[in-house]
C-alpha positions in Angstrom: -45.6 -17.9 19.5 -45.6 -20.6 21.3 -42.7 -23.3 20.6 -42.9 -27.0 21.4 -40.4 -29.5 22.0 -40.7 -33.1 22.2 -39.4 -34.3 25.3 -39.6 -36.1 28.4 -39.5 -34.7 32.1 -38.5 -37.0 34.9 -39.1 -35.5 38.4 -36.7 -37.0 41.1 -37.6 -35.7 44.7 -34.7 -35.3 46.6 -32.8 -33.7 49.3 -29.4 -32.5 48.6 -28.5 -32.3 52.1 -28.8 -36.0 52.7 -26.6 -38.4 51.6 -28.9 -41.5 50.6 -30.6 -38.7 48.5 -27.2 -37.8 46.9 -26.8 -41.5 46.1 -30.2 -41.6 44.3 -29.4 -38.9 42.1 -26.0 -40.0 41.6 -27.8 -43.1 40.3 -30.4 -41.5 38.1 -27.1 -39.6 36.1 -25.4 -43.1 36.0 -28.2 -44.1 33.9 -28.0 -41.3 31.8 -25.7 -42.2 28.7 -26.4 -39.4 26.6 -26.3 -36.6 29.7 -25.3 -33.4 28.3 -25.8 -30.6 30.6 -25.7 -30.6 34.8 -26.8 -27.2 36.8 -26.2 -27.0 40.2 -28.6 -25.0 41.7 -29.7 -26.3 45.4 -28.9 -23.9 47.9 -30.0 -22.2 50.7 -29.1 -19.2 52.9 -29.5 -18.2 56.8 -29.6 -15.0 58.7 -27.5 -13.9 61.7 -23.7 -14.3 62.5 -21.7 -17.3 62.3 -21.9 -17.8 66.2 -25.8 -17.2 66.2 -27.0 -19.6 63.7 -27.9 -23.1 64.2 -24.8 -25.2 63.6 -26.6 -28.1 61.9 -28.1 -26.0 59.4 -24.7 -24.9 59.0 -23.7 -28.7 57.9 -26.4 -29.2 55.6 -25.6 -26.0 53.9 -21.6 -27.5 53.3 -23.3 -30.9 52.3 -25.9 -29.1 50.1 -23.7 -26.5 48.4 -19.9 -28.5 48.5 -20.5 -32.0 48.9 -23.9 -32.6 46.2 -22.2 -30.2 43.9 -19.2 -32.2 43.6 -20.6 -35.5 43.7 -23.5 -35.0 41.1 -20.4 -33.2 38.9 -18.1 -36.4 39.3 -21.2 -38.3 38.6 -21.9 -36.5 35.1 -18.5 -35.8 34.0 -18.0 -39.7 33.3 -20.8 -39.7 30.8 -19.7 -36.3 29.7 -15.9 -37.3 29.1 -17.1 -40.5 26.9 -19.4 -38.2 24.5 -16.7 -35.5 24.7 -18.9 -33.1 25.2 -21.2 -31.3 28.0 -21.8 -28.2 30.1 -21.7 -28.0 33.8 -22.9 -25.2 35.7 -22.5 -24.2 39.0 -24.4 -21.5 40.5 -22.5 -19.4 43.0 -23.4 -16.2 44.3 -22.1 -12.6 43.9 -21.8 -12.6 47.5 -18.9 -15.2 47.3 -17.0 -12.7 45.5 -17.2 -9.8 48.5 -16.1 -10.4 52.0 -18.6 -9.1 54.3 -19.6 -9.4 58.5 -22.2 -12.0 57.9 -23.3 -15.7 56.6 -19.9 -16.5 56.0 -20.4 -20.0 55.6 -22.8 -19.4 52.9 -20.1 -16.9 51.4 -17.2 -20.1 51.7 -19.1 -22.8 50.3 -20.2 -20.3 47.2 -16.2 -19.5 47.1 -15.8 -23.6 47.0 -18.0 -23.8 43.8 -16.2 -20.8 42.1 -12.6 -22.4 42.9 -13.8 -25.9 41.9 -15.3 -24.6 38.9 -12.0 -22.7 37.3 -9.8 -25.7 38.2 -12.2 -28.5 37.0 -12.1 -26.5 33.4 -8.0 -26.5 33.5 -8.2 -30.1 33.6 -10.3 -30.3 30.8 -9.2 -27.8 28.6 -8.3 -30.7 26.1 -12.2 -31.9 26.0 -15.5 -30.4 24.7 -16.7 -30.1 28.2 -17.9 -26.4 29.8 -17.8 -25.7 33.1 -19.5 -22.4 34.5 -19.6 -21.0 37.8 -22.7 -18.5 37.9 -22.4 -15.7 40.1 -26.0 -14.0 40.6 -27.0 -11.1 42.7 -30.5 -10.8 43.8 -32.7 -13.3 41.7 -36.3 -13.1 41.5 -37.4 -16.6 43.3 -38.5 -17.9 46.2 -35.1 -18.3 47.2 -35.7 -16.0 50.7 -39.4 -17.8 50.6 -38.3 -19.9 54.0 -39.1 -20.1 57.6 -35.8 -18.5 58.3 -36.5 -15.2 56.3 -40.6 -15.2 57.3 -41.5 -11.6 58.5 -37.9 -10.1 56.9 -38.7 -7.1 54.2 -36.6 -7.6 51.2 -34.5 -4.4 51.0 -31.9 -5.8 48.3 -31.7 -2.7 45.7 -34.0 -2.8 42.9 -30.9 -2.1 40.9 -29.2 -5.2 41.2 -31.8 -7.5 41.2 -32.8 -9.4 38.0 -35.7 -11.9 36.8 -34.8 -15.7 36.8 -35.3 -15.6 33.0 -32.9 -13.0 32.5 -30.2 -14.7 34.5 -30.6 -18.0 32.3 -30.1 -15.5 29.0 -26.7 -14.2 30.7 -25.7 -17.7 31.8 -26.1 -19.1 28.0 -24.4 -16.0 26.6 -21.6 -16.6 28.8 -21.2 -20.3 27.6 -21.1 -19.4 24.0 -17.9 -17.1 25.1 -16.4 -19.6 27.2 -16.3 -17.6 30.2 -15.8 -19.9 33.8 -16.6 -17.4 36.2 -19.8 -15.1 35.5 -21.1 -12.4 36.8 -24.3 -11.5 35.2 -25.2 -8.2 34.5 -23.4 -4.8 34.5 -24.9 -3.6 37.9 -23.8 -6.5 39.2 -20.6 -6.6 37.4 -20.1 -2.8 38.9 -21.3 -4.2 42.4 -18.2 -6.5 42.4 -15.6 -4.1 41.4 -17.1 -1.2 43.9 -17.6 -3.8 46.6 -16.4 -1.1 49.3 -18.8 1.5 48.5 -21.8 -1.1 48.4 -20.8 -3.4 51.2 -23.0 -1.9 54.0 -26.0 -1.7 52.0 -25.8 -5.3 50.8 -24.9 -6.5 54.5 -27.8 -4.8 56.2 -30.4 -6.5 53.1 -29.2 -9.6 54.3 -30.4 -9.1 57.9 
C-alpha cells in the first residue's frame, strides 16, 4: 500500500567543501523558523595512505566533514532552541571507532563528529533536542562510485553491509532510545567490539 504525504521539497545544489556554498545553505536554514530535523550526511573518502593522498582533497574533507557540519548545526540549533524541539543527526562512520593504518584524515574527521555530538548533547540536556552520531558500516549507496575508486573491487564483507533503508530504520529506532553514539546492526557492533580480529580484512577492503 502506498502512503502519500502532503509535503514540499526544495532542492539546493551546494558543494559543502566550499565556504560560499555552506553560506548558501546556512541562509536557507535561517529562513526556516519551523526547522525540526537536520541530517549532516555529506561526505567522501579517499584511498592510499596519508602521505600519498592529494593534500587539497584532504583539506576539502576537513572542510566538508568538520567545518560544514559544525556551521550547519549552529545555524539549525538556534531555530530548534527557539522552538524547544529538534533532532540533529551527524553521520559519522564505523571506522571512526577503529584504529587502522589507512585514510587517517577520514577517520579523524569522522571521530570529531562523534565527540562533537556527545558534548553538544550534554549542553542541551535541558532542551527537547536530540543529537545523534550515526556510525554506519558499509552501506549500499553510491559512496564509492567516484573517480577515486574507479576500477576498485568492493571487497567489504557482506556480513557487515547494510541497505540505506535498513540504516535509516536503525537510526530512527536509536532516536527513540535517546542514544547518541549509534552503531547500527549487531554485526557492526561485533566488528567494533572485536576489531582486533577484523582490522586486516577491513583495511584490505579499503585499498
